CHARMM internal coordinates of N, CA and C (Angstrom, degrees):
IC EDIT
DIST 1 N 1 CA 1.3963
DIST 1 CA 1 C 1.4951
ANGL 1 N 1 CA 1 C 111.97
DIST 1 C 2 N 1.3727
ANGL 1 CA 1 C 2 N 123.40
DIHE 1 N 1 CA 1 C 2 N 133.17
DIST 2 N 2 CA 1.4260
ANGL 1 C 2 N 2 CA 119.60
DIHE 1 CA 1 C 2 N 2 CA -178.43
DIST 2 CA 2 C 1.5716
ANGL 2 N 2 CA 2 C 109.18
DIHE 1 C 2 N 2 CA 2 C -73.22
DIST 2 C 3 N 1.3376
ANGL 2 CA 2 C 3 N 112.58
DIHE 2 N 2 CA 2 C 3 N 146.94
DIST 3 N 3 CA 1.4938
ANGL 2 C 3 N 3 CA 119.44
DIHE 2 CA 2 C 3 N 3 CA -179.30
DIST 3 CA 3 C 1.5126
ANGL 3 N 3 CA 3 C 104.78
DIHE 2 C 3 N 3 CA 3 C -82.17
DIST 3 C 4 N 1.2929
ANGL 3 CA 3 C 4 N 114.61
DIHE 3 N 3 CA 3 C 4 N 135.71
DIST 4 N 4 CA 1.5063
ANGL 3 C 4 N 4 CA 123.27
DIHE 3 CA 3 C 4 N 4 CA 177.26
DIST 4 CA 4 C 1.5460
ANGL 4 N 4 CA 4 C 109.92
DIHE 3 C 4 N 4 CA 4 C -73.83
DIST 4 C 5 N 1.3136
ANGL 4 CA 4 C 5 N 115.86
DIHE 4 N 4 CA 4 C 5 N 130.45
DIST 5 N 5 CA 1.4938
ANGL 4 C 5 N 5 CA 119.58
DIHE 4 CA 4 C 5 N 5 CA -178.23
DIST 5 CA 5 C 1.5559
ANGL 5 N 5 CA 5 C 106.77
DIHE 4 C 5 N 5 CA 5 C -85.13
DIST 5 C 6 N 1.2964
ANGL 5 CA 5 C 6 N 112.18
DIHE 5 N 5 CA 5 C 6 N 137.22
DIST 6 N 6 CA 1.5130
ANGL 5 C 6 N 6 CA 119.47
DIHE 5 CA 5 C 6 N 6 CA 174.28
DIST 6 CA 6 C 1.5609
ANGL 6 N 6 CA 6 C 106.76
DIHE 5 C 6 N 6 CA 6 C -71.90
DIST 6 C 7 N 1.3055
ANGL 6 CA 6 C 7 N 112.99
DIHE 6 N 6 CA 6 C 7 N 138.97
DIST 7 N 7 CA 1.4833
ANGL 6 C 7 N 7 CA 116.90
DIHE 6 CA 6 C 7 N 7 CA 175.72
DIST 7 CA 7 C 1.4712
ANGL 7 N 7 CA 7 C 109.63
DIHE 6 C 7 N 7 CA 7 C -103.80
DIST 7 C 8 N 1.2676
ANGL 7 CA 7 C 8 N 115.01
DIHE 7 N 7 CA 7 C 8 N 141.37
DIST 8 N 8 CA 1.5280
ANGL 7 C 8 N 8 CA 119.15
DIHE 7 CA 7 C 8 N 8 CA 177.20
DIST 8 CA 8 C 1.4803
ANGL 8 N 8 CA 8 C 110.25
DIHE 7 C 8 N 8 CA 8 C -103.80
DIST 8 C 9 N 1.3821
ANGL 8 CA 8 C 9 N 118.93
DIHE 8 N 8 CA 8 C 9 N 142.01
DIST 9 N 9 CA 1.3997
ANGL 8 C 9 N 9 CA 122.84
DIHE 8 CA 8 C 9 N 9 CA 175.52
DIST 9 CA 9 C 1.5092
ANGL 9 N 9 CA 9 C 109.79
DIHE 8 C 9 N 9 CA 9 C -96.62
DIST 9 C 10 N 1.4002
ANGL 9 CA 9 C 10 N 117.02
DIHE 9 N 9 CA 9 C 10 N 140.03
DIST 10 N 10 CA 1.4256
ANGL 9 C 10 N 10 CA 120.01
DIHE 9 CA 9 C 10 N 10 CA 178.02
DIST 10 CA 10 C 1.5263
ANGL 10 N 10 CA 10 C 106.59
DIHE 9 C 10 N 10 CA 10 C -135.49
DIST 10 C 11 N 1.2727
ANGL 10 CA 10 C 11 N 119.03
DIHE 10 N 10 CA 10 C 11 N 148.19
DIST 11 N 11 CA 1.4688
ANGL 10 C 11 N 11 CA 122.44
DIHE 10 CA 10 C 11 N 11 CA 170.93
DIST 11 CA 11 C 1.4993
ANGL 11 N 11 CA 11 C 106.90
DIHE 10 C 11 N 11 CA 11 C -75.00
DIST 11 C 12 N 1.3064
ANGL 11 CA 11 C 12 N 115.12
DIHE 11 N 11 CA 11 C 12 N 143.55
DIST 12 N 12 CA 1.4774
ANGL 11 C 12 N 12 CA 120.04
DIHE 11 CA 11 C 12 N 12 CA -178.03
DIST 12 CA 12 C 1.5482
ANGL 12 N 12 CA 12 C 108.17
DIHE 11 C 12 N 12 CA 12 C -140.52
DIST 12 C 13 N 1.2940
ANGL 12 CA 12 C 13 N 119.89
DIHE 12 N 12 CA 12 C 13 N 123.09
DIST 13 N 13 CA 1.3733
ANGL 12 C 13 N 13 CA 123.53
DIHE 12 CA 12 C 13 N 13 CA 175.20
DIST 13 CA 13 C 1.5468
ANGL 13 N 13 CA 13 C 110.74
DIHE 12 C 13 N 13 CA 13 C -106.91
DIST 13 C 14 N 1.3346
ANGL 13 CA 13 C 14 N 109.30
DIHE 13 N 13 CA 13 C 14 N 126.70
DIST 14 N 14 CA 1.5006
ANGL 13 C 14 N 14 CA 114.74
DIHE 13 CA 13 C 14 N 14 CA 179.34
DIST 14 CA 14 C 1.4984
ANGL 14 N 14 CA 14 C 107.43
DIHE 13 C 14 N 14 CA 14 C -128.37
DIST 14 C 15 N 1.3844
ANGL 14 CA 14 C 15 N 114.29
DIHE 14 N 14 CA 14 C 15 N 151.93
DIST 15 N 15 CA 1.4859
ANGL 14 C 15 N 15 CA 117.96
DIHE 14 CA 14 C 15 N 15 CA 174.59
DIST 15 CA 15 C 1.5272
ANGL 15 N 15 CA 15 C 105.14
DIHE 14 C 15 N 15 CA 15 C -69.73
DIST 15 C 16 N 1.4159
ANGL 15 CA 15 C 16 N 114.67
DIHE 15 N 15 CA 15 C 16 N 160.22
DIST 16 N 16 CA 1.3693
ANGL 15 C 16 N 16 CA 118.83
DIHE 15 CA 15 C 16 N 16 CA -176.85
DIST 16 CA 16 C 1.5461
ANGL 16 N 16 CA 16 C 110.20
DIHE 15 C 16 N 16 CA 16 C -65.01
DIST 16 C 17 N 1.2411
ANGL 16 CA 16 C 17 N 117.89
DIHE 16 N 16 CA 16 C 17 N -37.24
DIST 17 N 17 CA 1.4559
ANGL 16 C 17 N 17 CA 127.66
DIHE 16 CA 16 C 17 N 17 CA 179.49
DIST 17 CA 17 C 1.5795
ANGL 17 N 17 CA 17 C 106.60
DIHE 16 C 17 N 17 CA 17 C -57.55
DIST 17 C 18 N 1.2636
ANGL 17 CA 17 C 18 N 117.79
DIHE 17 N 17 CA 17 C 18 N -57.27
DIST 18 N 18 CA 1.4497
ANGL 17 C 18 N 18 CA 124.32
DIHE 17 CA 17 C 18 N 18 CA -179.84
DIST 18 CA 18 C 1.5335
ANGL 18 N 18 CA 18 C 110.29
DIHE 17 C 18 N 18 CA 18 C -57.47
DIST 18 C 19 N 1.3460
ANGL 18 CA 18 C 19 N 113.32
DIHE 18 N 18 CA 18 C 19 N -47.74
DIST 19 N 19 CA 1.4744
ANGL 18 C 19 N 19 CA 117.99
DIHE 18 CA 18 C 19 N 19 CA -179.34
DIST 19 CA 19 C 1.5336
ANGL 19 N 19 CA 19 C 110.18
DIHE 18 C 19 N 19 CA 19 C -56.71
DIST 19 C 20 N 1.2810
ANGL 19 CA 19 C 20 N 119.25
DIHE 19 N 19 CA 19 C 20 N -46.68
DIST 20 N 20 CA 1.4496
ANGL 19 C 20 N 20 CA 125.76
DIHE 19 CA 19 C 20 N 20 CA -179.53
DIST 20 CA 20 C 1.5092
ANGL 20 N 20 CA 20 C 112.84
DIHE 19 C 20 N 20 CA 20 C -61.50
DIST 20 C 21 N 1.3017
ANGL 20 CA 20 C 21 N 115.15
DIHE 20 N 20 CA 20 C 21 N -44.31
DIST 21 N 21 CA 1.5060
ANGL 20 C 21 N 21 CA 120.71
DIHE 20 CA 20 C 21 N 21 CA 176.02
DIST 21 CA 21 C 1.4677
ANGL 21 N 21 CA 21 C 111.47
DIHE 20 C 21 N 21 CA 21 C -62.65
DIST 21 C 22 N 1.3445
ANGL 21 CA 21 C 22 N 117.69
DIHE 21 N 21 CA 21 C 22 N -46.65
DIST 22 N 22 CA 1.4851
ANGL 21 C 22 N 22 CA 116.70
DIHE 21 CA 21 C 22 N 22 CA -179.84
DIST 22 CA 22 C 1.4868
ANGL 22 N 22 CA 22 C 111.64
DIHE 21 C 22 N 22 CA 22 C -67.69
DIST 22 C 23 N 1.3867
ANGL 22 CA 22 C 23 N 121.37
DIHE 22 N 22 CA 22 C 23 N -33.60
DIST 23 N 23 CA 1.3377
ANGL 22 C 23 N 23 CA 123.05
DIHE 22 CA 22 C 23 N 23 CA -177.01
DIST 23 CA 23 C 1.5067
ANGL 23 N 23 CA 23 C 108.78
DIHE 22 C 23 N 23 CA 23 C -66.53
DIST 23 C 24 N 1.3817
ANGL 23 CA 23 C 24 N 117.06
DIHE 23 N 23 CA 23 C 24 N -44.69
DIST 24 N 24 CA 1.4406
ANGL 23 C 24 N 24 CA 122.11
DIHE 23 CA 23 C 24 N 24 CA 176.91
DIST 24 CA 24 C 1.5452
ANGL 24 N 24 CA 24 C 113.71
DIHE 23 C 24 N 24 CA 24 C -55.22
DIST 24 C 25 N 1.4152
ANGL 24 CA 24 C 25 N 111.48
DIHE 24 N 24 CA 24 C 25 N -50.34
DIST 25 N 25 CA 1.4841
ANGL 24 C 25 N 25 CA 120.07
DIHE 24 CA 24 C 25 N 25 CA 175.64
DIST 25 CA 25 C 1.5167
ANGL 25 N 25 CA 25 C 112.83
DIHE 24 C 25 N 25 CA 25 C -53.93
DIST 25 C 26 N 1.3873
ANGL 25 CA 25 C 26 N 114.70
DIHE 25 N 25 CA 25 C 26 N -44.85
DIST 26 N 26 CA 1.4500
ANGL 25 C 26 N 26 CA 117.72
DIHE 25 CA 25 C 26 N 26 CA -179.02
DIST 26 CA 26 C 1.5933
ANGL 26 N 26 CA 26 C 112.12
DIHE 25 C 26 N 26 CA 26 C -61.81
DIST 26 C 27 N 1.3781
ANGL 26 CA 26 C 27 N 111.46
DIHE 26 N 26 CA 26 C 27 N -39.79
DIST 27 N 27 CA 1.4016
ANGL 26 C 27 N 27 CA 118.84
DIHE 26 CA 26 C 27 N 27 CA 178.27
DIST 27 CA 27 C 1.5795
ANGL 27 N 27 CA 27 C 113.05
DIHE 26 C 27 N 27 CA 27 C -60.35
DIST 27 C 28 N 1.3749
ANGL 27 CA 27 C 28 N 112.25
DIHE 27 N 27 CA 27 C 28 N -46.76
DIST 28 N 28 CA 1.4202
ANGL 27 C 28 N 28 CA 121.02
DIHE 27 CA 27 C 28 N 28 CA 176.70
DIST 28 CA 28 C 1.5858
ANGL 28 N 28 CA 28 C 112.58
DIHE 27 C 28 N 28 CA 28 C -55.56
DIST 28 C 29 N 1.3644
ANGL 28 CA 28 C 29 N 116.24
DIHE 28 N 28 CA 28 C 29 N -37.72
DIST 29 N 29 CA 1.4710
ANGL 28 C 29 N 29 CA 124.19
DIHE 28 CA 28 C 29 N 29 CA -177.88
DIST 29 CA 29 C 1.4983
ANGL 29 N 29 CA 29 C 111.03
DIHE 28 C 29 N 29 CA 29 C -92.43
DIST 29 C 30 N 1.2973
ANGL 29 CA 29 C 30 N 120.93
DIHE 29 N 29 CA 29 C 30 N 7.84
DIST 30 N 30 CA 1.4387
ANGL 29 C 30 N 30 CA 124.32
DIHE 29 CA 29 C 30 N 30 CA -176.27
DIST 30 CA 30 C 1.5363
ANGL 30 N 30 CA 30 C 117.33
DIHE 29 C 30 N 30 CA 30 C 50.59
DIST 30 C 31 N 1.3891
ANGL 30 CA 30 C 31 N 111.13
DIHE 30 N 30 CA 30 C 31 N 45.06
DIST 31 N 31 CA 1.4682
ANGL 30 C 31 N 31 CA 122.99
DIHE 30 CA 30 C 31 N 31 CA 175.59
DIST 31 CA 31 C 1.4337
ANGL 31 N 31 CA 31 C 112.11
DIHE 30 C 31 N 31 CA 31 C -120.23
DIST 31 C 32 N 1.3492
ANGL 31 CA 31 C 32 N 118.74
DIHE 31 N 31 CA 31 C 32 N 160.57
DIST 32 N 32 CA 1.4098
ANGL 31 C 32 N 32 CA 124.46
DIHE 31 CA 31 C 32 N 32 CA 169.88
DIST 32 CA 32 C 1.5518
ANGL 32 N 32 CA 32 C 106.68
DIHE 31 C 32 N 32 CA 32 C -73.69
DIST 32 C 33 N 1.3081
ANGL 32 CA 32 C 33 N 123.99
DIHE 32 N 32 CA 32 C 33 N 160.10
DIST 33 N 33 CA 1.3714
ANGL 32 C 33 N 33 CA 127.19
DIHE 32 CA 32 C 33 N 33 CA 177.39
DIST 33 CA 33 C 1.5579
ANGL 33 N 33 CA 33 C 110.13
DIHE 32 C 33 N 33 CA 33 C -57.86
DIST 33 C 34 N 1.3254
ANGL 33 CA 33 C 34 N 115.55
DIHE 33 N 33 CA 33 C 34 N -43.94
DIST 34 N 34 CA 1.3855
ANGL 33 C 34 N 34 CA 122.01
DIHE 33 CA 33 C 34 N 34 CA 176.93
DIST 34 CA 34 C 1.5339
ANGL 34 N 34 CA 34 C 112.31
DIHE 33 C 34 N 34 CA 34 C -63.10
DIST 34 C 35 N 1.3274
ANGL 34 CA 34 C 35 N 118.48
DIHE 34 N 34 CA 34 C 35 N -44.18
DIST 35 N 35 CA 1.4061
ANGL 34 C 35 N 35 CA 121.03
DIHE 34 CA 34 C 35 N 35 CA 175.20
DIST 35 CA 35 C 1.4639
ANGL 35 N 35 CA 35 C 114.31
DIHE 34 C 35 N 35 CA 35 C -62.45
DIST 35 C 36 N 1.3428
ANGL 35 CA 35 C 36 N 119.83
DIHE 35 N 35 CA 35 C 36 N -38.80
DIST 36 N 36 CA 1.4311
ANGL 35 C 36 N 36 CA 124.37
DIHE 35 CA 35 C 36 N 36 CA 177.46
DIST 36 CA 36 C 1.5168
ANGL 36 N 36 CA 36 C 108.87
DIHE 35 C 36 N 36 CA 36 C -64.65
DIST 36 C 37 N 1.2908
ANGL 36 CA 36 C 37 N 124.00
DIHE 36 N 36 CA 36 C 37 N -41.62
DIST 37 N 37 CA 1.4486
ANGL 36 C 37 N 37 CA 126.22
DIHE 36 CA 36 C 37 N 37 CA -179.44
DIST 37 CA 37 C 1.5337
ANGL 37 N 37 CA 37 C 109.51
DIHE 36 C 37 N 37 CA 37 C -64.66
DIST 37 C 38 N 1.3104
ANGL 37 CA 37 C 38 N 113.62
DIHE 37 N 37 CA 37 C 38 N -44.45
DIST 38 N 38 CA 1.5051
ANGL 37 C 38 N 38 CA 121.48
DIHE 37 CA 37 C 38 N 38 CA 179.96
DIST 38 CA 38 C 1.4799
ANGL 38 N 38 CA 38 C 106.36
DIHE 37 C 38 N 38 CA 38 C -61.62
DIST 38 C 39 N 1.3355
ANGL 38 CA 38 C 39 N 119.61
DIHE 38 N 38 CA 38 C 39 N -50.88
DIST 39 N 39 CA 1.4979
ANGL 38 C 39 N 39 CA 126.13
DIHE 38 CA 38 C 39 N 39 CA 179.12
DIST 39 CA 39 C 1.5699
ANGL 39 N 39 CA 39 C 109.76
DIHE 38 C 39 N 39 CA 39 C -53.31
DIST 39 C 40 N 1.2629
ANGL 39 CA 39 C 40 N 118.45
DIHE 39 N 39 CA 39 C 40 N -51.04
DIST 40 N 40 CA 1.4624
ANGL 39 C 40 N 40 CA 121.82
DIHE 39 CA 39 C 40 N 40 CA -175.14
DIST 40 CA 40 C 1.5764
ANGL 40 N 40 CA 40 C 109.38
DIHE 39 C 40 N 40 CA 40 C -67.80
DIST 40 C 41 N 1.3066
ANGL 40 CA 40 C 41 N 120.95
DIHE 40 N 40 CA 40 C 41 N -42.21
DIST 41 N 41 CA 1.3972
ANGL 40 C 41 N 41 CA 124.27
DIHE 40 CA 40 C 41 N 41 CA 177.85
DIST 41 CA 41 C 1.5326
ANGL 41 N 41 CA 41 C 108.57
DIHE 40 C 41 N 41 CA 41 C -59.58
DIST 41 C 42 N 1.3397
ANGL 41 CA 41 C 42 N 117.02
DIHE 41 N 41 CA 41 C 42 N -49.58
DIST 42 N 42 CA 1.5010
ANGL 41 C 42 N 42 CA 122.56
DIHE 41 CA 41 C 42 N 42 CA -179.54
DIST 42 CA 42 C 1.5085
ANGL 42 N 42 CA 42 C 107.24
DIHE 41 C 42 N 42 CA 42 C -54.58
DIST 42 C 43 N 1.3666
ANGL 42 CA 42 C 43 N 118.45
DIHE 42 N 42 CA 42 C 43 N -51.69
DIST 43 N 43 CA 1.4216
ANGL 42 C 43 N 43 CA 118.87
DIHE 42 CA 42 C 43 N 43 CA -179.74
DIST 43 CA 43 C 1.5108
ANGL 43 N 43 CA 43 C 117.32
DIHE 42 C 43 N 43 CA 43 C -59.92
DIST 43 C 44 N 1.2394
ANGL 43 CA 43 C 44 N 114.74
DIHE 43 N 43 CA 43 C 44 N -33.87
DIST 44 N 44 CA 1.5489
ANGL 43 C 44 N 44 CA 120.91
DIHE 43 CA 43 C 44 N 44 CA 178.93
DIST 44 CA 44 C 1.5249
ANGL 44 N 44 CA 44 C 109.55
DIHE 43 C 44 N 44 CA 44 C -68.02
DIST 44 C 45 N 1.3934
ANGL 44 CA 44 C 45 N 115.30
DIHE 44 N 44 CA 44 C 45 N -39.41
DIST 45 N 45 CA 1.4973
ANGL 44 C 45 N 45 CA 120.45
DIHE 44 CA 44 C 45 N 45 CA -178.73
DIST 45 CA 45 C 1.5288
ANGL 45 N 45 CA 45 C 106.18
DIHE 44 C 45 N 45 CA 45 C -69.33
DIST 45 C 46 N 1.3186
ANGL 45 CA 45 C 46 N 118.76
DIHE 45 N 45 CA 45 C 46 N -42.14
DIST 46 N 46 CA 1.5556
ANGL 45 C 46 N 46 CA 122.42
DIHE 45 CA 45 C 46 N 46 CA -179.99
DIST 46 CA 46 C 1.5841
ANGL 46 N 46 CA 46 C 105.95
DIHE 45 C 46 N 46 CA 46 C -59.48
DIST 46 C 47 N 1.3313
ANGL 46 CA 46 C 47 N 115.80
DIHE 46 N 46 CA 46 C 47 N -47.94
DIST 47 N 47 CA 1.5109
ANGL 46 C 47 N 47 CA 119.31
DIHE 46 CA 46 C 47 N 47 CA -177.26
DIST 47 CA 47 C 1.5119
ANGL 47 N 47 CA 47 C 111.94
DIHE 46 C 47 N 47 CA 47 C -59.90
DIST 47 C 48 N 1.3599
ANGL 47 CA 47 C 48 N 114.32
DIHE 47 N 47 CA 47 C 48 N -41.41
DIST 48 N 48 CA 1.4487
ANGL 47 C 48 N 48 CA 121.02
DIHE 47 CA 47 C 48 N 48 CA -175.46
DIST 48 CA 48 C 1.5243
ANGL 48 N 48 CA 48 C 109.83
DIHE 47 C 48 N 48 CA 48 C -68.17
DIST 48 C 49 N 1.3488
ANGL 48 CA 48 C 49 N 116.51
DIHE 48 N 48 CA 48 C 49 N -38.11
DIST 49 N 49 CA 1.5199
ANGL 48 C 49 N 49 CA 120.92
DIHE 48 CA 48 C 49 N 49 CA 178.15
DIST 49 CA 49 C 1.5135
ANGL 49 N 49 CA 49 C 109.64
DIHE 48 C 49 N 49 CA 49 C -70.09
DIST 49 C 50 N 1.3063
ANGL 49 CA 49 C 50 N 119.62
DIHE 49 N 49 CA 49 C 50 N -35.04
DIST 50 N 50 CA 1.4378
ANGL 49 C 50 N 50 CA 120.94
DIHE 49 CA 49 C 50 N 50 CA 177.67
DIST 50 CA 50 C 1.6216
ANGL 50 N 50 CA 50 C 110.41
DIHE 49 C 50 N 50 CA 50 C -65.44
DIST 50 C 51 N 1.3237
ANGL 50 CA 50 C 51 N 113.21
DIHE 50 N 50 CA 50 C 51 N -36.35
DIST 51 N 51 CA 1.4073
ANGL 50 C 51 N 51 CA 117.56
DIHE 50 CA 50 C 51 N 51 CA -175.50
DIST 51 CA 51 C 1.6344
ANGL 51 N 51 CA 51 C 114.52
DIHE 50 C 51 N 51 CA 51 C -73.92
DIST 51 C 52 N 1.2723
ANGL 51 CA 51 C 52 N 115.15
DIHE 51 N 51 CA 51 C 52 N -11.81
DIST 52 N 52 CA 1.4274
ANGL 51 C 52 N 52 CA 118.96
DIHE 51 CA 51 C 52 N 52 CA 178.34
DIST 52 CA 52 C 1.5634
ANGL 52 N 52 CA 52 C 113.04
DIHE 51 C 52 N 52 CA 52 C -84.95
END
COOR INIT
IC SEED 1 N 1 CA 1 C
IC BUILD
C-alpha cells in the first residue's frame, strides 16, 4: 500500500487580481483553489526537473 504523504500548510499572500484569476481557472478545471495552486506548482517542479 502506498504511504500517504504529509501535507504542509503555508501562508500565501496573493493580489486580489491573481486570486480571482486562479479561482476562475480552478473552477474551469473543477478543482478547489488550493488544489489548483498545488497542481500548478507540481507541474512547474516537474517541468523544471525535466529541463536539467
